[in-house]
N, C-alpha and C positions, 0 to 999 in steps of 0.2 A: 518350477514356481513362478508363476507369474507375479510382478511386481504389485508392494500394496498402494491403494489407491491415497494421493495426499492432497488435499484439499487448501484452494489460497483465493481470495478475492480482492477487489479494490471498489472504493466507491466512485461511482462516471462521476470525478472533478476535473476535466478535462486536460489538456497537455499538461505531462508532469514536469517532476523537477527534479535536481540533481540529489536531493533526500531522498524521495521514491529511489532512481534509480541505486544508491550507497544501500538505505535501507532493504529494499526488496526487492527489485531485480537482480539484482545481480546472485541473490542466491536464488531465486527462482530458475535463472538458467544456466546456474549448477545441481539444483535437487529434480531437473525433468531428466537428468541422467542415470539418477537413481530410484525414480521413483514413474507411475504412472498418474501423470497431475493432470485436474481440475484446475483452471483457471476464471474467472469468472471475473465479469466487468459486476459492480453491485448493486443496478440501478433502480430495482425498487429500495432499498434500501438507501440511498439517494433521497428519494421521496419522503423519507419518516422528518429530514427536516428541511427541505426543499419543494416541499411540493407546490409551492405559491411563483416558485422560479425555475421551468422546468424549459425556455424557450430554446434555449440551449441546450437541452439534453442528449438530443440525439445525435449532433456532434462532441457535445463533449465524451458521450461512451465511445465514438469514432476514434477520437483524438487517442486514449488512452488505449487502445488494441493497436494503433499504429506505432503508438509509445512502444508497445509490448515486443511487436516485431522487429520493430528498429534496436532494441537493446540485445536480442538474440532467442525470446521465447518462439519455439518453433514449433509450429502447428501438426509436421510429422510426429514427434514428440509429445504433445504437449496438446489436448482439449482448452480450447478460448472459446467461448461461451457468454451470451447476454442474458446473467441472472432473469429478467423476465420473458427468455422464448424458452424456458423450461419448467412448463406449468405445474411440474408433478412438485416442484420446490413449493408451489402456495398450496398442493392438496396436503402435502406431507405437513408445513403449516400448520395447517388447522386442525389434523390429527393430533400434533405435537401439544396443541396450546390446549387441547384436552385434559390432558395428563399432567399439566404439570403445575404446580401450585403457587398461585398469584405470589406469597413471600419470594420467593425461587428469581421471580423477575426483577421485582422491585429491590433485591437487594444486590441485582447480577453491575458487576463495575462496568460494562458493555455500556449499559443503559444510564447511568451515574456518567457516564464519560461524552453519552450523546446529550443528555440532558447539561451539560456542562458548554455544548457548543453552542445549542439553543441560547445560552444565557448570554456566553460571548456575544452571539450574532445581533441579541439586542440591547448590547451592551448595558446588560445587568449587574450590576457590581454587589446587590444586597443578598440577602441567604433564602428569599424566597425562594421556593422550588416552582420552575415555570407551570402553567398547565401544559400537559402532557396529553398529545392525539394518541389515537387506538392502536396506530400504525408504530410509533415510537416506542410505546408499553410493551408492543410484540415483537419488537426489536429482536432481542435477546433467543427469543423461540425461531424466531428467521433465520437469523446466522442459527441453531443449530440446526436448520430442516437444511440449507445451504451443505452441510458437511454431511449430514447424513442420508442423504437424498444419493449421495455419490457412495456412502459407505464408506465415506474417508478412516482411514488407517490412521494416517498421521495429518496433521499441520503445525504448516513451520509458523512459529511464535518468537516475541521477542519474552525475555523473563520477565518485563514489566507486562506483558498477555498473558502470563500463565494463569491470572483468573477467570480472563474471557470464552478460556475455552475449556473452563470447570463445568458451568451450567450443558455444558452437550454432553460432555461425560455422565452427568447427573441424568438429563434425559434419559441417552441412552440407557442405560442402565435399570430406568424405570421404566422405560418399555418392555424393555426384556423383562422385566421380574414381574410384571400387568399382565403379560399377554404370554406366558411361561415361555421365549422364545429366547435363540441367541442370536436372533438378527444381526443387530446392529452392532456394530464395533464400540468401543470406546476409545475415542480417537485420543490416542499419544503425541505429545505434543512434540515437535523438530527446531529443541531449541538452538537459537540463532543471536550471534552477537552483530546487533544492529546498532552500526558506527552513527553517532547524533551527529547531525551536518546540521549547523545556524544556518539561517537567514547572514544577510549581509549585514544587517543590522546586529546580529548577535541574540535574537531571539529566534525560536522555533520556527523552521522554513517554512512555510505554507504563504499558497496561493492569497487568502484572506488579506495574508500581512504585507501582500506589494514586498515580500525580500528575497523572494526567489530565484533560481538564476533556474528555467526550463532546459529540458534534455533539449526543445526544439530548439530555440533561441539561436539568433546569427552570429555571429564572432562579433561583431561588431556591438552588438547587445551586449554579450556576454562580458565584453571586458570592461564595457562601460558599468554594467554592476557590479564587476569586482573593483575598481574602483571606487565605488562606495562603500569597499568591506571596512570596518570596523578595526585597527591597529590595536596598536600600544598609544591609549592616551595617557602617556606621563611623558613620552617622546617631544619634545618641543620645535628639534630643528632636526634638520636632515643629517648630521656630523653628529648627533649625541647618542651614547650608548646606549642601544635598544634593547627589549626583553622578551624576547619569543616567549617566555611562559605569559607574561601578560597580555601578547597580542590575540584581540577576544575573538579574530574569525583567521583575517588572513593568513597566521601561520597555520591555524588549525587545518585548512583547506591545503594548505601543503604538505602534509603531515600525510593528506590521505591521497593527495592525486601525485604527487611529485616522486624520483628516485629520491634512494637514502643518502646519494652524492650528493644530490643537488639541497637537501635537507639540511644534510651537513654543513653546506656553503649558506646558504641562508642563514643559520643559526649562527655562525662565524658572523659572518659580513654583520651582522644584524649587530649583534654583541662589540664589534669594533666601532659598530659606528660610519661603516663602510659603502651602508647602501641605505637612499632613502625609502621610508615605506611609499611614495608613489613610484618610483621604482620597481621596489619590492613585487607592487599589486600589477604592474605593468607583463613582469615575467610570469606571474600566478595567471593569468590571464591567458596569455601564449597556452601554458601548459595545459590547461582547461579547454582551452578550443582545441589543439593538436588529441587531447584525447579523446574528444568526442567530436569530433569530424567523421570516424567513420560511421557512428550512428547516426549523425545529420544527413551524410549522404546517401543511405540505408532508406534514413524516414521518409525523403524527398520523392526516394523511388516507388515509395508504397505509396504519397500521395499522386501522384503521376498513375499511378494503376489502381485505382480502388475499390473498381472488377474483383481486384483478387481478395481486397483487402476481405470485402463481402462475400466473395465467396470462401474466406476463411472462416469467417464467422457464423456462417452457416455453416456448412460443415462441420462447426464446432457445437453451434447449438442441437443439431441433429446427432451427434455420436451420445453428448451431455444426456438427453432427454430418456435417449438409449439405454444409457445406465441409470438415471432416476426411476426409467418405467419400470426393469428390472427390479429396484429396491421396493416402490409401491406395491408393487404386485405381490410381495410377500408382506408388505405390512397392509392390505386390506386383506390379505388371508389368514393373517395374525388376529387382526380386531373384528372378522366375520364381519364387514362391510360391504 
């Protein structure tokens, strides 16, 4: 019995940060041992909000794939591809849009999240709904087409993302009912515990917030960024007793990236006023640099051999297209088109 198809994607945002690593990539690497994984760079989705900022799109797409490969996504186990190179997804998007009620799209949390991105981008703090382009309005259907083109049976999501998947399940069920078929799976969520990694300023980590630490950052850059991490705001002097539970960023990084012995030492010495925040962050920088050194070295190897990366993407595009065409042939037959 073959493995179930698992589908997941990531917008073409360019070089990825530690939040992507902890929240997505470590899980993807494990899942490729259990499922037939299809991992795609969502470049069409990127155009829904950045249609007027495409000057770096090709490089951004490439950087995403290089980070994936460096972090352990294995093209011998997983299919890595660009969304825009699998034209069957666009065809399926059109066909699914014909059967999807408008109110399903309007109430979908995916669309609401994208509207928030636009408002943040424009600096709009009002309650007004921004003018939506047609592509953004269709975002939930395109997302469903991404999954359904590979007839994904499983989609990895966090608990807060469950509602995002529901419209895909609804559309798959509606298609099957209308055309009297059992063609599409109703993709099941693969629940994952996604650790929230704050940016150095204590806010959500993000490239646009300029508070991220990139997977590809060198040691010096990483150390400088770690020194900007917010710690215990109530602590005035180095020998004041500290409060690890009030340390807004640095101690939380220790909880994620250090071993239990180091974490216990930091906790005890902080509470006893035996270590200053600057010394603590210097040690933290070294821990993170040591952890990501092999990944960064692997990334450099891929950067030096871009032909290899392009070959992986071309092969992934081909495999994903073959898989999607198998699905679309059955869809066309069902629709009688």
